MDAnalysis code that builds the backbone (N, CA, C; Angstrom):
import MDAnalysis as mda
import numpy as np

u = mda.Universe.empty(558, n_residues=186, atom_resindex=np.repeat(np.arange(186), 3), trajectory=True)
u.add_TopologyAttr("name", ["N", "CA", "C"] * 186)
u.add_TopologyAttr("resid", np.arange(1, 187))
u.add_TopologyAttr("resname", ["SER", "LEU", "ILE", "VAL", "SER", "SER", "SER", "ASP", "ASP", "ALA", "ILE", "VAL", "SER", "LYS", "ASP", "LEU", "THR", "GLY", "THR", "ILE", "THR", "SER", "TRP", "ASN", "ARG", "GLY", "ALA", "GLU", "ARG", "MET", "PHE", "GLY", "TYR", "THR", "ALA", "GLU", "GLU", "MET", "ILE", "GLY", "SER", "SER", "ILE", "LEU", "ARG", "ILE", "ILE", "PRO", "PRO", "GLU", "ARG", "HIS", "SER", "GLU", "GLU", "THR", "ALA", "ILE", "LEU", "SER", "LYS", "LEU", "ARG", "ARG", "GLY", "GLU", "ARG", "VAL", "ASP", "HIS", "TYR", "GLU", "THR", "VAL", "ARG", "GLN", "LYS", "LYS", "ASP", "GLY", "ARG", "LEU", "PHE", "ASP", "ILE", "SER", "ILE", "THR", "VAL", "SER", "PRO", "VAL", "ILE", "ASP", "HIS", "GLU", "GLY", "ASN", "VAL", "ILE", "GLY", "ALA", "SER", "LYS", "ILE", "ALA", "ARG", "ASP", "ILE", "SER", "GLU", "GLN", "LYS", "GLN", "ALA", "GLN", "ARG", "VAL", "LEU", "HIS", "GLU", "SER", "GLU", "GLU", "ARG", "TRP", "ARG", "VAL", "THR", "LEU", "GLU", "SER", "ILE", "GLY", "ASP", "ALA", "VAL", "ILE", "ALA", "THR", "ASP", "ALA", "SER", "ALA", "VAL", "VAL", "THR", "PHE", "ALA", "ASN", "ALA", "VAL", "ALA", "ALA", "GLY", "ILE", "LEU", "GLY", "ARG", "PRO", "VAL", "ASP", "GLU", "LEU", "ILE", "GLY", "ARG", "PRO", "LEU", "GLY", "GLU", "VAL", "LEU", "HIS", "ILE", "VAL", "ASN", "GLU", "GLU", "THR", "ARG", "ASP", "ALA", "VAL", "ASP", "SER"])
u.atoms.positions = np.array([
    [-59.590, -50.663, 86.985],
    [-59.945, -51.995, 86.502],
    [-59.072, -53.052, 87.186],
    [-59.498, -54.301, 87.070],
    [-58.771, -55.415, 87.677],
    [-57.372, -55.544, 87.075],
    [-57.262, -55.314, 85.771],
    [-55.961, -55.429, 85.100],
    [-54.982, -54.411, 85.685],
    [-55.438, -53.173, 85.846],
    [-54.569, -52.116, 86.382],
    [-54.189, -52.410, 87.829],
    [-55.165, -52.819, 88.644],
    [-54.873, -53.023, 90.066],
    [-53.999, -54.235, 90.320],
    [-54.064, -55.244, 89.443],
    [-53.279, -56.458, 89.688],
    [-51.961, -56.506, 88.922],
    [-51.676, -55.491, 88.126],
    [-50.450, -55.489, 87.326],
    [-49.200, -55.381, 88.204],
    [-48.125, -56.079, 87.795],
    [-46.830, -55.918, 88.463],
    [-46.180, -54.597, 88.072],
    [-46.565, -54.072, 86.928],
    [-46.037, -52.791, 86.484],
    [-46.695, -51.671, 87.289],
    [-45.972, -50.570, 87.439],
    [-46.565, -49.374, 88.040],
    [-47.397, -48.716, 86.950],
    [-48.662, -48.463, 87.247],
    [-49.543, -47.755, 86.316],
    [-50.062, -46.533, 87.065],
    [-49.692, -45.368, 86.544],
    [-49.934, -44.109, 87.234],
    [-50.570, -43.134, 86.253],
    [-51.510, -42.333, 86.740],
    [-52.061, -41.241, 85.931],
    [-51.665, -39.926, 86.580],
    [-51.514, -38.895, 85.734],
    [-51.185, -37.561, 86.246],
    [-51.856, -36.536, 85.351],
    [-52.043, -35.339, 85.899],
    [-52.578, -34.262, 85.070],
    [-51.406, -33.540, 84.400],
    [-51.716, -32.477, 83.661],
    [-50.660, -31.795, 82.895],
    [-49.749, -30.921, 83.748],
    [-49.992, -30.867, 85.054],
    [-49.059, -30.162, 85.936],
    [-48.101, -31.165, 86.588],
    [-48.323, -32.472, 86.321],
    [-47.489, -33.503, 86.935],
    [-48.034, -33.980, 88.270],
    [-49.276, -33.594, 88.605],
    [-49.904, -34.043, 89.852],
    [-50.508, -35.426, 89.632],
    [-50.191, -36.352, 90.529],
    [-50.646, -37.741, 90.405],
    [-52.137, -37.835, 90.716],
    [-52.870, -38.517, 89.822],
    [-54.322, -38.684, 90.000],
    [-54.699, -40.144, 90.255],
    [-53.824, -41.093, 89.910],
    [-54.061, -42.498, 90.274],
    [-52.726, -43.199, 90.434],
    [-52.723, -44.243, 91.265],
    [-51.485, -44.929, 91.673],
    [-51.868, -46.364, 92.002],
    [-51.474, -47.347, 91.155],
    [-51.932, -48.729, 91.387],
    [-51.042, -49.482, 92.369],
    [-51.439, -50.724, 92.685],
    [-50.676, -51.546, 93.641],
    [-49.261, -51.837, 93.125],
    [-49.104, -51.982, 91.804],
    [-47.773, -52.178, 91.231],
    [-46.860, -51.008, 91.552],
    [-47.415, -49.787, 91.499],
    [-46.644, -48.585, 91.842],
    [-46.310, -48.587, 93.332],
    [-47.271, -49.023, 94.154],
    [-47.014, -49.101, 95.603],
    [-45.844, -50.032, 95.882],
    [-45.852, -51.203, 95.228],
    [-44.772, -52.176, 95.438],
    [-43.448, -51.660, 94.883],
    [-43.484, -51.049, 93.710],
    [-42.253, -50.613, 93.046],
    [-41.584, -49.442, 93.775],
    [-42.366, -48.443, 94.172],
    [-41.806, -47.219, 94.736],
    [-41.848, -47.162, 96.263],
    [-42.726, -47.976, 96.882],
    [-42.812, -47.989, 98.351],
    [-43.781, -46.976, 98.933],
    [-44.427, -46.175, 98.104],
    [-45.419, -45.205, 98.570],
    [-46.817, -45.784, 98.356],
    [-47.735, -45.546, 99.278],
    [-49.125, -45.964, 99.086],
    [-49.811, -44.981, 98.150],
    [-50.962, -45.386, 97.625],
    [-51.758, -44.492, 96.781],
    [-52.145, -43.239, 97.567],
    [-52.505, -43.419, 98.857],
    [-52.890, -42.271, 99.683],
    [-51.755, -41.262, 99.814],
    [-50.514, -41.752, 99.881],
    [-49.361, -40.852, 99.999],
    [-49.090, -40.098, 98.698],
    [-49.415, -40.719, 97.559],
    [-49.003, -40.141, 96.274],
    [-50.087, -39.364, 95.533],
    [-51.345, -39.802, 95.612],
    [-52.395, -39.102, 94.861],
    [-52.511, -37.671, 95.385],
    [-52.434, -36.718, 94.449],
    [-52.476, -35.300, 94.806],
    [-51.103, -34.669, 94.953],
    [-50.041, -35.506, 94.955],
    [-48.695, -34.933, 95.047],
    [-48.027, -34.967, 93.672],
    [-46.892, -34.313, 93.570],
    [-46.183, -34.184, 92.296],
    [-45.434, -35.468, 91.958],
    [-45.417, -35.791, 90.685],
    [-44.642, -36.939, 90.179],
    [-43.146, -36.722, 90.462],
    [-42.739, -35.461, 90.658],
    [-41.328, -35.161, 90.925],
    [-40.834, -35.845, 92.204],
    [-41.765, -36.255, 93.048],
    [-41.417, -36.933, 94.305],
    [-40.600, -38.216, 94.065],
    [-40.829, -38.878, 92.925],
    [-40.109, -40.131, 92.633],
    [-38.996, -39.932, 91.596],
    [-38.780, -38.679, 91.212],
    [-37.755, -38.389, 90.202],
    [-36.570, -37.722, 90.907],
    [-35.361, -38.294, 90.762],
    [-34.192, -37.663, 91.393],
    [-34.048, -36.211, 90.905],
    [-33.632, -35.293, 91.790],
    [-33.555, -33.869, 91.423],
    [-32.787, -33.596, 90.123],
    [-31.697, -34.317, 89.900],
    [-30.895, -34.066, 88.689],
    [-31.611, -34.512, 87.414],
    [-32.760, -35.181, 87.550],
    [-33.525, -35.644, 86.389],
    [-34.872, -34.931, 86.254],
    [-35.107, -33.888, 87.033],
    [-36.386, -33.180, 86.969],
    [-36.656, -32.618, 85.575],
    [-35.617, -32.249, 84.852],
    [-35.814, -31.698, 83.503],
    [-36.442, -32.727, 82.562],
    [-36.252, -34.021, 82.841],
    [-36.884, -35.067, 82.020],
    [-38.401, -34.918, 82.080],
    [-38.933, -34.621, 83.261],
    [-40.382, -34.493, 83.431],
    [-40.915, -33.314, 82.629],
    [-40.165, -32.217, 82.599],
    [-40.566, -31.050, 81.804],
    [-40.658, -31.441, 80.331],
    [-39.671, -32.196, 79.852],
    [-39.662, -32.625, 78.443],
    [-40.824, -33.579, 78.154],
    [-41.079, -34.505, 79.081],
    [-42.182, -35.463, 78.901],
    [-43.517, -34.718, 78.871],
    [-43.725, -33.781, 79.800],
    [-44.986, -33.028, 79.835],
    [-45.188, -32.209, 78.560],
    [-44.116, -31.633, 78.016],
    [-44.290, -30.847, 76.785],
    [-44.646, -31.749, 75.603],
    [-44.085, -32.961, 75.560],
    [-44.470, -33.918, 74.502],
    [-45.941, -34.286, 74.652],
    [-46.369, -34.552, 75.890],
    [-47.761, -34.931, 76.143],
    [-48.717, -33.829, 75.721],
    [-48.377, -32.580, 76.027],
    [-49.247, -31.455, 75.656],
    [-49.448, -31.395, 74.140],
    [-48.455, -31.883, 73.392],
    [-48.565, -31.923, 71.919],
    [-49.268, -33.203, 71.455],
    [-49.694, -34.029, 72.419],
    [-50.395, -35.269, 72.077],
    [-49.471, -36.409, 71.703],
    [-48.166, -36.250, 71.987],
    [-47.188, -37.292, 71.639],
    [-47.041, -38.295, 72.764],
    [-46.634, -39.478, 72.415],
    [-46.422, -40.572, 73.354],
    [-44.919, -40.736, 73.588],
    [-44.540, -41.225, 74.746],
    [-43.139, -41.523, 75.066],
    [-43.057, -43.029, 75.255],
    [-42.296, -43.706, 74.405],
    [-42.239, -45.179, 74.435],
    [-40.945, -45.711, 75.017],
    [-41.058, -46.597, 75.985],
    [-39.925, -47.353, 76.541],
    [-38.709, -46.464, 76.817],
    [-38.946, -45.370, 77.510],
    [-37.889, -44.436, 77.871],
    [-37.175, -44.983, 79.105],
    [-35.872, -45.239, 78.971],
    [-35.103, -45.791, 80.088],
    [-34.481, -44.660, 80.892],
    [-34.700, -44.706, 82.199],
    [-34.222, -43.649, 83.073],
    [-34.010, -44.207, 84.478],
    [-33.867, -43.322, 85.437],
    [-33.661, -43.711, 86.838],
    [-34.724, -43.020, 87.671],
    [-35.298, -43.748, 88.618],
    [-36.271, -43.176, 89.539],
    [-35.871, -43.524, 90.974],
    [-36.590, -42.944, 91.944],
    [-36.220, -43.074, 93.347],
    [-37.361, -43.683, 94.156],
    [-37.016, -44.677, 94.971],
    [-37.977, -45.306, 95.868],
    [-38.164, -44.441, 97.113],
    [-39.190, -44.754, 97.897],
    [-39.469, -44.003, 99.122],
    [-38.272, -44.009, 100.066],
    [-37.540, -45.139, 100.101],
    [-36.381, -45.225, 101.009],
    [-35.130, -44.534, 100.461],
    [-35.264, -43.888, 99.285],
    [-34.150, -43.126, 98.727],
    [-33.320, -43.866, 97.696],
    [-33.511, -45.191, 97.607],
    [-32.723, -45.960, 96.632],
    [-33.113, -45.588, 95.207],
    [-32.107, -45.484, 94.348],
    [-32.330, -45.233, 92.923],
    [-32.394, -46.568, 92.205],
    [-33.199, -46.636, 91.129],
    [-33.269, -47.872, 90.353],
    [-33.580, -47.560, 88.899],
    [-33.175, -48.490, 88.027],
    [-33.385, -48.344, 86.586],
    [-34.827, -48.692, 86.247],
    [-35.405, -47.905, 85.340],
    [-36.809, -48.069, 85.010],
    [-37.033, -47.773, 83.528],
    [-38.018, -48.422, 82.961],
    [-38.439, -48.133, 81.590],
    [-39.872, -47.627, 81.678],
    [-40.133, -46.454, 81.098],
    [-41.487, -45.902, 81.169],
    [-42.065, -45.660, 79.782],
    [-43.367, -45.870, 79.690],
    [-44.132, -45.515, 78.504],
    [-45.219, -44.577, 78.989],
    [-45.300, -43.398, 78.375],
    [-46.258, -42.385, 78.804],
    [-47.161, -42.047, 77.614],
    [-48.471, -42.139, 77.850],
    [-49.446, -41.846, 76.794],
    [-50.333, -40.690, 77.218],
    [-50.673, -39.808, 76.267],
    [-51.580, -38.715, 76.609],
    [-52.989, -39.255, 76.899],
    [-53.690, -38.621, 77.846],
    [-55.098, -38.908, 78.098],
    [-55.870, -37.753, 77.471],
    [-56.830, -38.100, 76.614],
    [-57.533, -37.095, 75.815],
    [-59.018, -37.094, 76.193],
    [-59.603, -35.898, 76.359],
    [-61.034, -35.816, 76.691],
    [-61.891, -35.976, 75.438],
    [-63.222, -35.946, 75.614],
    [-64.142, -36.185, 74.497],
    [-64.072, -35.112, 73.404],
    [-63.441, -33.973, 73.703],
    [-63.292, -32.915, 72.696],
    [-61.933, -32.973, 72.002],
    [-61.114, -33.972, 72.378],
    [-59.809, -34.118, 71.745],
    [-58.690, -33.353, 72.422],
    [-58.944, -32.791, 73.591],
    [-57.917, -32.050, 74.324],
    [-57.122, -32.990, 75.219],
    [-55.818, -32.770, 75.277],
    [-54.972, -33.550, 76.184],
    [-55.203, -33.007, 77.589],
    [-55.635, -33.902, 78.503],
    [-55.933, -33.464, 79.868],
    [-55.021, -34.108, 80.912],
    [-54.186, -35.030, 80.470],
    [-53.300, -35.690, 81.425],
    [-52.505, -36.785, 80.747],
    [-51.992, -37.703, 81.568],
    [-51.146, -38.761, 81.032],
    [-51.330, -40.038, 81.826],
    [-51.144, -41.130, 81.131],
    [-51.116, -42.444, 81.752],
    [-49.697, -42.961, 81.583],
    [-49.125, -43.427, 82.685],
    [-47.720, -43.847, 82.662],
    [-47.630, -45.292, 83.124],
    [-46.926, -46.111, 82.337],
    [-46.647, -47.489, 82.745],
    [-45.145, -47.582, 82.958],
    [-44.750, -48.041, 84.142],
    [-43.327, -48.118, 84.478],
    [-42.962, -49.552, 84.817],
    [-41.808, -49.978, 84.328],
    [-41.297, -51.322, 84.592],
    [-39.896, -51.207, 85.174],
    [-39.661, -51.927, 86.257],
    [-38.339, -51.952, 86.893],
    [-37.420, -52.809, 86.022],
    [-36.345, -52.212, 85.504],
    [-35.410, -52.949, 84.645],
    [-34.032, -53.071, 85.300],
    [-33.999, -52.950, 86.637],
    [-32.721, -53.015, 87.362],
    [-31.971, -54.312, 87.097],
    [-32.688, -55.447, 87.137],
    [-32.012, -56.737, 86.938],
    [-31.426, -56.849, 85.542],
    [-32.174, -56.415, 84.520],
    [-31.649, -56.464, 83.144],
    [-30.425, -55.571, 82.995],
    [-30.487, -54.362, 83.590],
    [-29.357, -53.432, 83.501],
    [-28.131, -54.012, 84.206],
    [-28.330, -54.635, 85.357],
    [-27.210, -55.250, 86.084],
    [-26.613, -56.383, 85.251],
    [-27.468, -57.207, 84.637],
    [-26.978, -58.302, 83.795],
    [-26.182, -57.752, 82.611],
    [-26.649, -56.643, 82.025],
    [-25.918, -56.017, 80.918],
    [-24.550, -55.532, 81.381],
    [-24.491, -54.924, 82.578],
    [-23.209, -54.435, 83.100],
    [-22.236, -55.587, 83.335],
    [-22.734, -56.687, 83.926],
    [-21.888, -57.855, 84.190],
    [-21.374, -58.438, 82.871],
    [-22.265, -58.555, 81.880],
    [-21.862, -59.086, 80.576],
    [-20.828, -58.179, 79.922],
    [-21.032, -56.873, 79.987],
    [-20.082, -55.926, 79.396],
    [-18.710, -56.041, 80.066],
    [-18.708, -56.132, 81.404],
    [-17.436, -56.275, 82.128],
    [-16.732, -57.570, 81.737],
    [-17.490, -58.651, 81.588],
    [-16.928, -59.939, 81.196],
    [-16.330, -59.852, 79.785],
    [-17.071, -59.213, 78.879],
    [-16.568, -59.041, 77.512],
    [-15.295, -58.199, 77.501],
    [-15.254, -57.163, 78.322],
    [-14.062, -56.316, 78.393],
    [-12.856, -57.105, 78.896],
    [-13.046, -57.920, 79.940],
    [-11.941, -58.743, 80.457],
    [-11.449, -59.694, 79.370],
    [-12.386, -60.330, 78.649],
    [-12.055, -61.247, 77.559],
    [-11.241, -60.509, 76.491],
    [-11.718, -59.333, 76.100],
    [-11.058, -58.548, 75.041],
    [-9.655, -58.105, 75.468],
    [-9.530, -57.593, 76.695],
    [-8.227, -57.130, 77.199],
    [-7.249, -58.294, 77.263],
    [-7.729, -59.449, 77.724],
    [-6.867, -60.637, 77.809],
    [-6.374, -61.046, 76.427],
    [-7.278, -61.144, 75.465],
    [-6.895, -61.578, 74.122],
    [-6.038, -60.549, 73.395],
    [-6.218, -59.274, 73.720],
    [-5.388, -58.226, 73.116],
    [-3.960, -58.282, 73.660],
    [-3.820, -58.711, 74.915],
    [-2.506, -58.612, 75.560],
    [-1.630, -59.854, 75.414],
    [-2.177, -60.968, 74.934],
    [-1.323, -62.152, 74.797],
    [-0.478, -62.054, 73.534],
    [0.590, -62.792, 73.500],
    [1.537, -62.689, 72.389],
    [1.174, -63.507, 71.160],
    [0.145, -64.324, 71.232],
    [-0.269, -65.147, 70.091],
    [-1.314, -64.415, 69.246],
    [-1.384, -64.789, 67.986],
    [-2.423, -64.245, 67.111],
    [-3.748, -64.906, 67.485],
    [-4.787, -64.101, 67.636],
    [-6.114, -64.618, 67.971],
    [-7.132, -64.004, 67.021],
    [-7.919, -64.895, 66.395],
    [-9.030, -64.465, 65.550],
    [-10.238, -65.263, 66.008],
    [-11.362, -64.578, 66.209],
    [-12.610, -65.248, 66.588],
    [-13.645, -64.979, 65.510],
    [-14.537, -65.965, 65.304],
    [-15.602, -65.810, 64.310],
    [-16.937, -66.149, 64.946],
    [-18.007, -65.748, 64.269],
    [-19.335, -66.170, 64.697],
    [-19.628, -67.529, 64.052],
    [-20.837, -68.042, 64.224],
    [-21.196, -69.377, 63.733],
    [-21.107, -69.490, 62.210],
    [-21.225, -68.367, 61.505],
    [-21.145, -68.412, 60.045],
    [-19.747, -68.093, 59.527],
    [-18.742, -68.176, 60.403],
    [-17.327, -67.983, 60.054],
    [-17.011, -66.568, 59.576],
    [-17.707, -65.585, 60.129],
    [-17.397, -64.176, 59.872],
    [-16.578, -63.690, 61.066],
    [-15.478, -62.994, 60.787],
    [-14.566, -62.540, 61.838],
    [-15.259, -61.511, 62.731],
    [-15.256, -61.773, 64.056],
    [-15.857, -60.862, 65.030],
    [-14.794, -60.221, 65.925],
    [-13.589, -60.798, 65.939],
    [-12.510, -60.270, 66.766],
    [-11.182, -60.689, 66.163],
    [-10.212, -59.787, 66.182],
    [-8.828, -60.110, 65.821],
    [-7.947, -59.224, 66.686],
    [-6.925, -59.817, 67.287],
    [-6.047, -58.981, 68.111],
    [-4.945, -58.368, 67.237],
    [-4.171, -57.480, 67.841],
    [-3.135, -56.748, 67.101],
    [-2.077, -57.683, 66.530],
    [-1.760, -58.768, 67.254],
    [-0.758, -59.721, 66.754],
    [-1.252, -60.363, 65.459],
    [-2.538, -60.783, 65.430],
    [-3.110, -61.382, 64.220],
    [-3.085, -60.376, 63.071],
    [-3.461, -59.133, 63.345],
    [-3.474, -58.104, 62.312],
    [-2.065, -57.876, 61.768],
    [-1.060, -57.884, 62.676],
    [0.327, -57.706, 62.248],
    [0.795, -58.833, 61.346],
    [0.486, -60.060, 61.713],
    [0.885, -61.221, 60.910],
    [0.219, -61.171, 59.534],
    [-1.064, -60.767, 59.516],
    [-1.801, -60.720, 58.247],
    [-1.518, -59.446, 57.457],
    [-0.815, -58.492, 58.078],
    [-0.449, -57.254, 57.380],
    [-1.630, -56.356, 57.064],
    [-2.680, -56.424, 57.886],
    [-3.874, -55.590, 57.666],
    [-4.349, -55.029, 59.004],
    [-4.936, -53.835, 58.997],
    [-5.477, -53.284, 60.250],
    [-6.652, -54.140, 60.759],
    [-6.830, -54.157, 62.070],
    [-7.901, -54.946, 62.686],
    [-9.254, -54.605, 62.077],
    [-9.541, -53.311, 61.856],
    [-10.869, -52.941, 61.347],
    [-11.140, -53.444, 59.934],
    [-10.092, -53.832, 59.190],
    [-10.301, -54.439, 57.869],
    [-10.617, -55.923, 57.980],
    [-10.323, -56.525, 59.130],
    [-10.568, -57.954, 59.335],
    [-11.970, -58.222, 59.870],
    [-12.447, -57.350, 60.750],
    [-13.746, -57.531, 61.399],
    [-14.874, -57.453, 60.369],
    [-15.794, -58.419, 60.452],
    [-16.957, -58.420, 59.562],
    [-16.744, -59.120, 58.240],
    [-15.531, -59.642, 58.014],
    [-15.250, -60.330, 56.742],
    [-15.276, -61.842, 56.953],
    [-15.628, -62.594, 55.930],
    [-15.582, -64.059, 56.047],
    [-14.149, -64.513, 56.334],
    [-14.016, -65.506, 57.191],
    [-12.693, -66.001, 57.578],
    [-11.864, -66.400, 56.359],
    [-12.499, -67.007, 55.360],
    [-11.792, -67.436, 54.151],
    [-11.136, -66.296, 53.389],
    [-11.681, -65.072, 53.521],
    [-11.072, -63.897, 52.867],
    [-9.896, -63.359, 53.678],
    [-9.910, -63.613, 54.972],
    [-8.914, -63.062, 55.880],
    [-7.725, -63.999, 56.033],
    [-8.002, -65.268, 56.088],
    [-6.990, -66.256, 56.436],
    [-7.097, -67.439, 55.482],
    [-5.995, -67.778, 54.838],
    [-5.976, -68.925, 53.937],
    [-5.325, -70.086, 54.685],
    [-6.148, -71.067, 55.018],
    [-5.675, -72.190, 55.819],
    [-5.167, -73.282, 54.879],
    [-3.932, -73.764, 55.169],
    [-3.336, -74.808, 54.318],
    [-2.912, -75.992, 55.173],
    [-2.842, -77.156, 54.535],
    [-2.342, -78.361, 55.184],
    [-0.847, -78.169, 55.415],
    [-0.386, -78.434, 56.631],
    [1.017, -78.199, 56.981],
    [1.991, -78.962, 56.088],
    [1.638, -80.189, 55.731],
    [2.573, -81.014, 54.956],
    [2.449, -80.803, 53.459],
    [1.199, -80.780, 52.947],
    [1.025, -80.694, 51.488],
    [0.939, -79.266, 50.978],
    [0.654, -78.324, 51.861],
    [0.439, -76.904, 51.532],
    [-0.802, -76.704, 50.672],
    [-1.671, -77.749, 50.594],
    [-2.944, -77.599, 49.855],
    [-3.914, -76.824, 50.712],
    [-4.808, -76.077, 50.053],
    [-5.826, -75.306, 50.772],
    [-6.764, -76.248, 51.534],
    [-7.156, -75.837, 52.740],
    [-8.076, -76.599, 53.564],
    [-9.314, -75.755, 53.760],
    [-10.500, -76.366, 53.617],
    [-11.755, -75.608, 53.754],
    [-11.960, -75.073, 55.173],
    [-11.701, -75.928, 56.158],
    [-11.983, -75.520, 57.518],
    [-10.842, -75.914, 58.418],
])
């Protein structure tokens, strides 16, 4: 159909032996193989050898009529490059109700995974920096619930860090006016 041929996603069909029976333009762009190169060959061609067991597990689920939703894994392009991918695999059923194959939709999630890695590294640098300074540091979310406290803050408050995280700031820290010693709301 026009939807399948024009999709940016790879849309591939295979039989229950893992032999490819259809390969759309999205798959050609994503993996670098033409439909002529892939139809009739094994899906294992795009699966790194150390991940071949994933295909065995997917095929056994399909034989039971089960679907595989948004499974994140790694696949291999024609030029050998590995990339992050999310796949959804649905059984194809004949008119008698027998599973005869599978339809697979694959989406390249390399950019999202890279962004997650960069964000995680940034968060780690932030956390290590705040843990290592000599001042007490407490961070909250927009609703004033503690999301971070370093060891210095925990020491001053006389409580372990894990008792501070997730609690309202008002329960953790009593803020007072320096001169009057009266309680301050914020």
